[in-house]
N, C-alpha and C positions, 0 to 999 in steps of 0.2 A: 504493500500500500504506500501511498504518498503521505508524508507527514509522520506524526507521532501516534503511537499506541501505548497506552498505560493500562496495566492489568494488575489488580490486587495490590495497589500501592499503599504501603503504610510507612509513615515517618514518625519516629518518636523523638521527643525533645522537650526540655523544660518541664518534665514530669507529666506530659500529656501527649496525646496523639495529634501531631500537627497535620498529618494527612491520615485518613482512616478508610481504607478499602476503596481507593479511587480507581475507577475503570473508565477510560476515555479514549476516543479517537479524535485527533486534531489535525486537520489537513494543512498543507503547506502553501495555501493560497488565501487571499483575502485577509481580513483583520479579525482575529478571534480575540475577544476581550475576556480576561479572567476577572470577575467582579466579586465583591464581598467586603464585609467589614474588616477592620484591622484585626489580624490574628486568625483570619478564616482559613489561611493556607495558600493564598494566591502566590506570594513570592516564593514560598517553599516549593510549590509545584513548578514554578518557572525555573528555579535553580536546578531541579532535577533534569530538566530538558537540556541543559547545557553541561551536565555532569559536574556542576559546582558542588552539588550534594548527591548522595546515592540513597536509595530507599532502604529501609530496614527489611521490608518485605515487598515482593512483587517485581515486575519487570517494566522497564521503559524501553521502547524500540523506536528507532528512526528509520523510516523507509524500509521497514520489515526486518531490520537487524537490531538485536538487543544492544543497548549502549555499552554493556559489559564487554562486548566483542568488537568494539570499534576503537580506532585510534583517537584519543581525546582531542589532541591538537587539530587533527584533520576535521573532526566533528565540529569543533568550535570555529573553523573557517566556513563550514557549510551552514552552521547555525550560529549567527553572531548574537551579541547581547549588548544592550544599552541600559545603563543603570539610572537609578533615581537622581543621583548627584553626579553631574558631569565631572569626570576625572581626567584632566589633560596631563601629559607628561612634560617634564622640563624640555625647553627648546621651542622652536618655531612651530607654526601650524604644519608646514611641510614635514618637519621632523616627526610630528605626531602621525601624519598620514602614512609615513614610511614604516611605522610600527605595524600597520596592516599589510603593507607591501613594500618590502625592503628596497626594491629597485624602482620604486615609483619616481617618475621624472616630473619636472615642473609643469609640463603641459598637461599631463594626466592629473596632477594635483590641482591645477586651475580648473580642469573639467569637473573634478569632484566638488570644488568650491562652488562652481556655477550650479551644479546639480543640487547643492544644499542651500541655494540662494545666498551664498556668501561671496563677497568681493574677492576676486583672485589676488588682489594686492595683499590680502591678509596672510598669504603663504609665508611671507618673511617676518611676520609679527610673532612676538613671543606669545605662545598660546595662553600663558597665565594672565595676560593683560586683557583678554577678551571678556565680553559680557557673559552672563550665565547662559543666555540663549545661544550665543555664538559658540561657546564651549560645547554645548550639547550637540550642536550641528557638526562641529569638528569630530566629536566622539562618534556620531553617526556616520560621517564620511570615512573615518578610520575603520569602522566596522565594515562598511560597504567595500572598502579597498581590498578586503580579503576575498571578495566574490561570493558572498553567502547566497543561499537559496531562501532563507527565512531569518527574520530578526526577532529576538526576544526582547521586549521592552518592559522594564520594571518601573512603572510609574515615572516615565522619563520627563514628564512636564510638571511634576508636583512642586518643584522648586523654582519654576519659571513664572514670569508675569504673563498676563493674558495675551499680550502681543506675541511674545516668544512661543507661547503654547500654540497659538493659532498657526504659526509658521511650521512647527514640528508636525502638527496634525495634518496640515496641507501636504507636507512632504510624504507622510505615510500614505495618505489616500492616493497621491500621485503615483507612487510605486505599485499600487494594486490596479491601476487603470490599464485596460487593454491597450491603450495607446502608448503606454510607457515603454521606452527602450529597455528598461531593466525591471523585470517582474519580480517582486519580492512579496512573500507572505509575512504576516506579523502575528505574534502572540503577545498581547499587550495587557499588562496589569493596570487596573484603574479602580478607584472607588468613587470617581466623579461621575454622577449620573448624567450630567450634561455631555461630558466627553464620551461616555459610553454610547449615548444616543447619536452623537455626531459621527463616531468612528466605526462602530461594530457592525460587521457582517454576521457575526455569531457571538452570543454571550453565554459564558459558562459561569454560573454563580456557585460560590462555595460558602459553607457555613460550618464552623467547628471541624474543619478538615474533611468535610464531605461535599460532594457535588449535589446540590439541591435543586438546580434548575438548568436547563439548556434551552436556548431559543435562537 
C-alpha cells in the first residue's frame, strides 16, 4: 500500500498509555490532520512515523515495509519532518539548505527560496537573524531539499503570527495541488479548529491515546 499502516500500536510513558491499541491507515497524498486535545497522543503518533520513537507494542509500516526493517536515515529522507519550533543551524540560509542536500548549489537554493516565497537574497543571510516565519520556511525548504514523498508537520505554525501561519498553510495546500510540480503528502498535527477546517482533506481525532473519530 501507499503510505503508513499502524497495527496494534501501544506506547507507554509517564505512567500511562500514550497510545492505546491504535490501528490506522494513512495515505501518502493530501493533508491528513491529527487532531485532539493536548496529551491525546497526536505528537507521539507523529514521532512514530519518523522513527523518532518506537512503539512498545504493534507495528508501523511505510509503503508495506515495517519500519523495523528499513534504513532510518533513508526513511527520514523519504518522510521529512517539520517541528513546532523552527530550529535553524548556525550559518547562512544556504548552509542550512545544504544540510538537506550537501551538494546543493546556489541556483537550486534560490529555486527553493522562491518555492517557499522567500527572497533569494536571503541565501547569504545568517539564518539566526530571520523572523520566526522565515525560519520555519527555511526549515521546510531544508526538508524538501532531501526529496521527500511526505512531510510530517508537528504543529508547525503554533509559534507563528497569523500572517506567517497563512503563508505556511498556503504552501502546504500548494504542494497537494494537481498543478504543483512537486507533489507532497502531509500528516499535520493541529489543535486549531480553524486551521483544521482550512487544511484537512482527512481528520483523525485522538483522545487519551485512542482514535475516536475519522472523517
